C-alpha positions, 0 to 999 in steps of 0.5 A: 279647009278648016277641018283639014287644018284642024285635023292636021293640028290634032295630028301634030299635037298627038305626035308631040307627046308630053312636055318633059320640062318642069317649069318650077324655076321659071314660075318662081323666078320669072326666068326664061327656059333658056336660063336652065336649058340649052335648046328645047327643054325636052332634050334635057341638056342643061346650062350650068345654072340648070344643072345646079338648080336640078341638083338642088331640087333633087337634094330637097326631094322636090324634083318629080319622079326623082329620089336619092338612093344608096349606091354600093359597089360590087363588094357591097361597099357604100359609095354614097347616094345617086339620083334615080328618076322614073 
C-alpha cells in the first residue's frame, strides 16, 4: 500500500508542473499570497495590489523573465515601452 501511495503522489507531482508564482513580495513583507493573487498564484490573476507590485518590479527590472522594450506602430512611430515576458 505505501508503494502505491508513493507512486500516486509522484504521479500527481509530475502533473503539477513548475510553480508560476514569484514569492518575493511575500518573502519581503510576510504577506499572504492572496494579497496579490486572486485564486491560485499559477492562474496569474492579480488583485489591485498585485498589479501595482508587479508593475513596480517590471519598472525596476526585477521581475524574472520580463523586460521593457520599445513599441512602435505600423508607421514606425514610437509608442512607449511595453512589457515582454518570456
